N, C-alpha and C positions, 0 to 999 in steps of 0.2 A: 746555472742547471736548471732543469726544468722542475717547478715545484708542484708537488701534489699534496692536497688537503685530504686526510682521511678522517671521517667522522663515523666513530664507531663506540658504543658504549661498553661493549665487552672488553676488558683490560687485556685478555690473552689474544684476542684477534687483533685489537688495535696494536699490540707490541709486535705481533708477527708481521703485520702489513708495514708498520715502520721500518723493522728490521730488513724485511725482504725488499721493499721498493727502494730503500737506501742502498742495498746491495746491487740493485740494478741500474744504479746511477741516477736516481731521482733525489731531490731535495724533498723532505717529507714534514709537513706539520700535522698535527694531530688533535682532535677535539671529541669530548665524549658527550657533549651537550649541544643542542641547537644555537643556543645564544653564543656559546664559544665558537662554533663553526661560521657563524654569520660575521661575528667580530673579525676573525681571522681572515676570511675570504674579502672583506672589505678593506683590511689594512695591507694584505700581501699580494692580492689578486693572483691566486694560483692558476697554473696551467690547466689543471683538471681537479675534480673533486670525486672521490670514492665515499659512497653515502650510504649508511644504514638507514632503515626506516623507522623502526622502533627505538626512539630515544627517550631519556627520562622526562624532558622538559616540553617536547614537541614531535612531531613526525617529519621524517625525511622528505615526504611530499611537500610539507610546508616550506622546508628549507629550499628545496629545489625551485618551487614557485617563486620564492623570494628572491633567489639569485637570478633567476630569469628575468623577473619584473625590474631588476635593479641593473640589468644590462649585461650580465655575466654571460659570455660567449663560449666559454671553453667546455670540453667535454664534462658531463656529469654521468657516472656510473652507480647504480643502485647495487648495493650488496645486501641481500636480506634473505631471512628465512621464509618469509613469506612467498609461496611458490604457485599460488592460484593464478590462472591466466588473467583473471580481473585485477590482480595486483599488478601484474607486468604492464597490463593496458594502461593502468593509471599512472605509473611511473612513467611510461614513455609518453603519455599525454601531458603530463605536467612538465615536459621538457627535457626529461632524461634522453641520454644517448645510447644506454644499454642497461641491461639488468641481468645481475648473475645471482644464482640462488646458492644459499648455503646449504650443505657444506660444498665449497668450491675448490678448484685447483688453482693454485697460485699462479702456475705459469699460464694457465688460460687467462686469469685476470690481467697479466701483465700483458699478455699478446693483444686482448681486446683494448687495453688502455693505449698502448703505443699505436693500434689501428686508429683509434679515434683521434689522437693527437696528429698522426700523419694526415688524417682526413681534413683536420681543423686546418693545418698548414696548407694544403691544397687550396682550401676555401679562402684563405687569406690572400693567397697569391692571385686569386681571382675572385673580386668580391662582388661583382655584378654580372648577370646574364640577362639577355633580352630574347623575347620571342614575339615578333611583330611589334606592337607597341606596348606590350607587357614588359616590365623590367622587376627583376628580383635580386634584392641585397641580400647576400648570402650570409653576411656578417650580423647585420642589423634585423634579419629574418622579416623584412618588409617587402611586399609586392606593391607595384605602383602601376596605374594605368592613368595617364593624363595627371589630373589633380587627386585622384582617388587612390587611396592606399589601404592595405589591410596588413595587421601584425600577424605573424605566424609563430608557431612553436618550430623546435629544430626539426622535428619528424615532418611536420606539415612543410617546411621549407624543402627539405630534402625530396620529398614527393613531388611538389611542384616543379623543383628543379629537373627531376626526372622526366617529367611531363613536357617541359619546356625544350629539352634537348631533343624531343622528337615530336614537334607539334604536328597536329593533322595527321598523325599516324597512330593507330591503336596500339596500346601496349598491353600484353597479356597479364591477368593477375598474376600468374606465375613469375613473369619476368620481374614485376614490381615487387613481388614478395622476396624473390632471391636477390634483389639489389638492396633491399632496405631491411629485410626481417629475417632472412634466412638464419643468422647467427643466433636469434633469440629463440632457444628451444621452448617447444610448448605451444607455440603461437600457431594459428592456422590462417590459411587464405583469406578468411573473414576479415581479418585486421586491415586487408588493403581496402574493403568496402567500407569498414569504420571510418579509416582516416580520409578516404575520397569524400564520405559525407562530412567530416569536419572542415576540409578544405573547401567544400562547395559553400558551406555556410559562411566560412571567413572571405571568400571571394564574392559574396553576394552583391555588395555595393558595387564592385567592379563589372560583375556580369550586368547589373541594370544599367551601367554607364555605356554599355555596348562592348564591353571588353570580352576576351575569351571566357569560354565555359568548358567544363569538363563534361563530357558526354560518355553515356555508357554505350559500347558497341556490343549488342547482343551476340553471345557466343565467343566474344573475343576478350573484351576488358574494358579499359578507359582510354580517352583521347583528348587531348588539349585542343579545343576547336578555336582557332584563330578567326572567328566570324568576322571581326573588324576588318579584316583584310579585304574580304569581298565587299563589305559597305563603302570602303574607300575607294574601289575601282570604279 
């Protein structure tokens, strides 16, 4: 059965999530402190983590960064009362796949959790994609151009994957937003520009090595320019 780790210090919410997710067919383990959560994740390797931000001994942001740095590739969903756009952006930047604001609808949480698990299953079936000489490992979240590599967050990986599926063709900001962020209420189209900026920085060494670059197409959006293709011809 699919194991879900719930990290929540409110005993009522934690108990409700344990009961509800168990009724939905998941195996559930629960923790109320960051230290317990990290120990559980290292021992059991859950399929996904539902994670509160405000915990007694640490921050959910810290847990998320620790899990990603240790190679955890499953979905991480933040569940928090912190509802500012800046909070959501930080959570997604730290490697989370989704951000749900309390109070929440349990059915929506389950739907989003299943969507992320299905997406991960699809990624596992196709672990690497290529565009020209650029390759992207979807599981390890690593871009490679020749001997040059770049480690990415999950959201940066999804953005680069989207651009790589349509190389040399502009994608509208709205197209990118609808694909990657439409389900995250409260976010605006500006989040696309923010993450394009992050991705450009991460791909800096690859660009300097003659690899693809992300260009802004005025009035349109963004495009992955496979400039190395023309230099080889």
